[in-house]
Every structure is written in C-alpha cells, then in structure tokens.
N, C-alpha and C positions, 0 to 999 in steps of 0.2 A: 504493500500500500504506500509506503514511503517513497518507493521508486516512482509511482504514478503521481503522487503529490508534488514531488520535486522535479522529476524528469520531464513529464509532459508539458508543464508550463514553460520550461526552458526551451524545449523543441518548438513549442508554439510561438514563443517570442522571436526566436531566430528565423522561423518561417515568415512571421509577420514582417520582420525587418527586410527579408529578401524580397518578398512580394511588394512591400511598400516602395522599395527601390524601383522596381518595374513600373509601379503605379504612378509614382511622382514623375519619373522620366517621361512616361507616356503623356501625362497631363502637360508637362513642360514642352513637349514636342508637338502638342496639338493632336495627339492620337486619342480616339475615343476609347473609353474603358467600359465595357459592357458588364463585367462581373469581377468582383474582388472576393475571392473565397479563401477562408482559412479552413484547411482540411479538404478531404476528398468526399464525393457523394457517398451516401445519400444526404440531401440537404436537411438540416435541422431548423435553421432560421434564416430569414432573408428580409432585407429592407432596401428599398430603392430610393436613392437620393440623386436627383438630377438624372444623368444618363447612366449611372452606375448602380448595379445591384450588389449590395454587400451581404455576403453569405457566410454562415458558420455551418460546416458540414460534419458528418459523423466520425470520419476517420482523421484524427489529428496529426497524422504523420506526413503531412504535405500541405500544399496549397497552390493556388494558381490565380493569375490575372488573365481574363479573356479580353483581348483587344479587338476593336472594330477592324474588320478586314485583315485579320492576322493570317488566315489561311487563304491561299490563292483561290481555292474553290469557291469562296464566298462571292467572288466577283461574278461567277456564273450562276450561282444559286439564288442570290438575293441582291437587292439594290443596296449599295453601300455608299454613304456620303464620302466622296473622294477627299474632302478636306479633313475627314476624321479617320480615314483608312490607313492602317499601319503599312500595308503593302504599297500605298501610293506615296509614302513619305520618302525623302531622300535617304540614301544609304547611311550617311553619318548619323541622322536622327534615329534610324532603326537600330544602328549599332549601339547608340547611347541607351536606348530602351532595353536592349538585350543584356548589356553588361552592367546595368544599374543595380540589378538584384545582387549579384556577387559583390559588387562594389560596396553596397550598403552593409553586407556582412563583414567586409574588411574594415569599414569605418566603425562598425559596432565593436569590433575587437580593439581598434585603436582607442575608442572611448573607454572601454573597460580597463585596458592596460594603463591609460592615462589616469583614471580615477584611482586605481590601485597604487600608482606611484605618488599621487597626491596624498593619499591616506597614510601611506607608509609601508615599505617593503621590508620583511625580516631579513637581515644580513648577518650571517655567522661571523663572529670575530675570529681572529687568528689564534685560536686556543686549541691545544691538543686534547682530544677526547680519549684517544687510545693509541698506544704504540705497539706496532707489530713485532712479535718476538724475532730476534736475530736480524732485524732490519738495520739499515744505516742509522736511523734515528735512535734505536736502542743502543747501538754500539757507541754513538756519540753522547749518550747519557740523557737523552730527552725522556720526560715522564708525562703521564697524563696530568692535565691541569696546567702544564707550562703554557705561557702565552708568548708567542714570538712577536717581538716588537720591531725588529729590523732584519733585513737580509742583504748582505753585501752593501751595507751602508744606506740602504733605501728603507725608509719607514714603511711598515705595513700595519694595517689595523683590521683588514678583512681577510677571511679565509681564501677567497678567490684570488686576491692579490698574491698571497703566499704560494698557493698551489700553481698558479700560472708561472711564477718565477722558477719554481722547482722543476716543473714540467719542461720548461724551455732550456734547462741547463743540465742535461744528463751527462754524468761523468765528470762534472766540474766541481771542484772544492768550493763550498759556499760557507760564508761566515754568518751565523745566526746569532742575534742578540735575544736572550731568553729572560723573561720575567717569571720568577718562581717565588711567590709570596713577596717577601721584602727584598729578596735577592735579585740582582741583575748580573748576568754573566754572558760570556760568548762561547760558542762551540763551533767546530767545523764539521761539516757533513758532506759526503759525496753522493749525490743521487744516483741510484742504479738505473741504467738504461734498460727500458723494457718496451716491447712492442705491444700496444693495446688496440683493441677494436673500439671504434666509436659507436654511437647509437645506430648508425646506418650500416655497420659491418665493415667499414673501411679501417685500414691499419695505419697507425701512426707511432713514431718513436718518441717516448717521453721519459723524463726523469722522475723517480719515485724514491722517497726516503722512508716510507712505512709508517705514516701517521694518518689518523682519521680525525675528522672534526668532531667537536663536542655536540651532542644533541640536546643538551640541557637548555631550557628556555632562557635562563639568565645569561647564556653565552651568545645570545642574539641581540642585535640592536635594530630598532625600527628606523629606517632611513626615509625621510620625507623629502620630496622634491618640489621646487617652485613650479608654478603652472607651465612656464615655457619649457623647462627641462622635462617635466612630466609628460607634456605633449610629445616632445621629441622621443622620450622613452617609449611612449605608446606606439608611435610609428615604427621605431626601431624594433621593438618586440614583435609587432605584427609582421614586419618584413622577415624577421628571423624564423618565426613560426611558419610563414608561407613557404619560405625556402626549404625548411625542414620537411614540410608536408609534401612538397613536390619531389624532393629527394627520396622520401619514403615510398612514394608511388613507383619511382624508377627502381628502387631497391627490391620492391616486391616482384616486379617483372624480371629482375635479374636473379631472383630467388635467394637474395642475401637476407631479406626479411621474410620469415615463413608466412605462407598464405593464410595459415590458421589464425594469424593475428588480426585479420580483417573482422570487424564486428558490425552489427546492425543496431536497430532500435533498442533491442533488449540490453545489449552491452552499454549503449549510451545511457539508458535509464539506470542501470546498475552503477556505472561510474559516477553519474550525477548524485546518486544517493550516497555513495562512498565519500565523494569530495565534500558534500554538504556536512557530513559527520565530522570531517576534519576542520571545518570552519568556513567562514564567509570568504576568506582570502583564497583558499584552495578552490572553492566553488566558482569564484569569479575568474580565476585563471582557466579552469576547465571550460567554462562557457565561452571565453575568448578563443581558446583552442578549437572548440567545436565550431564556432562561427567562422574561423579561418578555414577549417576543413570543409565546411559547407560551401564556402566561396570557391575554393580550389577545385572541389569535385564538380561543381556546376560549370566551371570554366574549361573543363576537359573537352576536347573536340570529339565528343561521342554523340551520335545522333540522338536527338530529343533533349539534350542538355543545352544550356545557354551558350557554352563554348562552341557547339556545333552550329548553332544559328549565327554566331559571330563569324565563324569560318565561312559559311555560305554567303554571308553579306560581304565578306572580304573578297571572295571570288567574283561576286556581282559587281563590286566596285572596280575591280581590275579589268573584268571582261566587258563591262558595260551592259550586261544582261544577266538575269537570274539563272540559277541552275534549273534544268527542266524539272517539272513537277514529278514526272515518272522516276527520275533518279532520286529526288528527295524522298519520295514514298518508299522506294526500295531501301534507302539508307535508314529510314525511320524504322522499318521492320527489323532490320539487323540491330539497330540501336535498342529497340524495345526488347529483343531477345537477349542482348548483352546485359541490359539493366535488370531484367527479371532474373537472369542467371546469377548475377552478382548479389541481388537481394536474397535469393534462395540460399546461396552459399554463405552469406553473412548470417542469415537466420539459422542455418545449420550449425555454424560455428558458435553462435549464441547458445543454442540448445546443448551443444556438446560441452560448453563451459559449465552449464548448470548441472547436466545429468551425466556427462561422460568424463569429467575430470580434465577437460582440455584447459591448458594454461595459456 
C-alpha cells in the first residue's frame, strides 16, 4: 500500500510534467489541443475548457496530449482548421512541440536538484571510519576516527577531496596531516595501484590506501549553496545524470550491464517506497533521476516515442517533404512490438525480483 501511496503520485507528477511540456509548446505554436489526458483509457472524468478536453483516465501509468491534425489521416477523414493543425505547422514548431515533453522532464530534474542544493546537501568530512587490515593506511599507522586535514600541503575538509587526490596518485608517496583528538601529526603513505571497474563496467587505474569513510551522522556537514550556485549545480547534476543514463543504455546493449537490471513500474514503485523511508532528500534525488530517465527514454529514436517523431521531422526538414505514410505505419508497428516486448521483459524482471530472488 505504501508503494501505491508514494509511487503512483510520483509517476503521475512526472507524466503531468511531460504532457504539460507538449501542451504548452502546442499552445505557444498555435496548435490546437483536443485532449489532455492523465492516464490511459478507460476515461474516469473529463471536463472541456475552450477547445481542450481535460481527462483523468483509469490507468495511471501514462498519459497523452491529442493535437489537432496530429495524424496525417485526419486530413482525409475530417475537416481540420489549417491554422490549428499540427501537420500544417512549420517543421521547427512541430519539433518544439515534440521535444517539449522530455525537455520539461529535464527542467523538472534541474528544479529538484537546485532546491536540494539550496536546502543543503550532506557532505562527508575527511574522517576515517574504518581501516582495512594490512593496507597502506594501517601500515602507516592510521586509525578509525582520524581526521585528515591536509594532503601534500593542500587543505582538505571533505571526503571526496581526499579520495580524489589519493585516486589520482597511485604509487606516489603522499604526506598526510592527521588530527587525532588533541594531537596533530604527519605520516607518509603510498597508495597501491589497482584497476577498478566503474559503474558502467569500464576499467580505470586508481590509487587506494585502504580507508573507508565514516557513516556516522555527526561526521557529515550540510552544505548550502546560494541561488546562483545552486542553479548551476542543478544543471550540472542533471547533465551528469543524463550522460550516465545514456551510457547505461549503451552498456546494456554491449552486455556490460546485465539485462536483468532493467525494471518496470513495479520496480519504480518499490524504489520510491524505499527512498521515501530513507528521507525526503533521498526521495527527491530519486524523483530527479526518474525524471531524467523518462526524458532520455522518450528521446530515443524508437518508433512511437518522441525521439522518433523528432527524427522524422529532421528528415522532413532536410528533404523538404515528409516520410511516406506507409513507411511511418510500418515503423510504428515495429516500434509498438519493441515497446511491448520491453514492457513485458521489464515486468518479468519485476516479478522475478519479488518471487524469484532476482537481484
């Protein structure tokens, strides 16, 4: 029940943001909007304001905006106001309408990350939580609770500063300044060079000394940013997540990331519930990640997705004429088959996680 209470509103909000992007861009471009629906049929409630019918439907795992003249067939089957017809608009306007949905999801992620950085982000200080036995750190005399205040003459206060310096200097003797209670002293340590795999399965050579950060709440500080820096951080984080998401898709096709990691709505609901239990900050980050994922997925050049429509419009802009209706319909059938297959596979993975012990 908690999954539905937390997860469904999150999905609904992200869908509304996506469809709102299409809706506002259509209005801005002078395109008629016949229907704005949250969810898929059957229809539960509807109200018409002006030219647009606003609908809430029974299945809350999607949504759509129906534009006037969106389908080429409409020109043959019914009379459409050419001033309101999507198909009659210039290619740049149609491109804007198509890309506005994913763009709104990306802007939503920027907003969330910005608010998080305004409110305060927990930053671990450069304090040792654990020393690995027989590691360079243990041989140098480091102990749990030691705070590293400088490395090679450079002041450090955050854990990421410390680890970045160590990672970048494998095999090099480093001078650390240690604060242990009232004592302050220096030790030398040589990071061991090790080849590690990153999140995407790629290999990189880094230096390690065998220390782990403290997980105690008192060893974290909340760092707040001014509005300008917070906005910059919002865009920066959104770009990083977008890049990581795209790379993840590539790695799945390269079989570096196992296909069983693909999840569907059930996994999303589960993760939303788990993150909510960890606190508002974790939930906010999860929603931002999900919003970026939704944007990236919709921008893929797969038939029926926004990215495919953008691709077709790009061809039309270059060739001076649209792709034939027959070819579009054939591609849509293939795209529908691909999307249904992906949904079934993701749903299978979700069920296996619940009943089959899939990790």
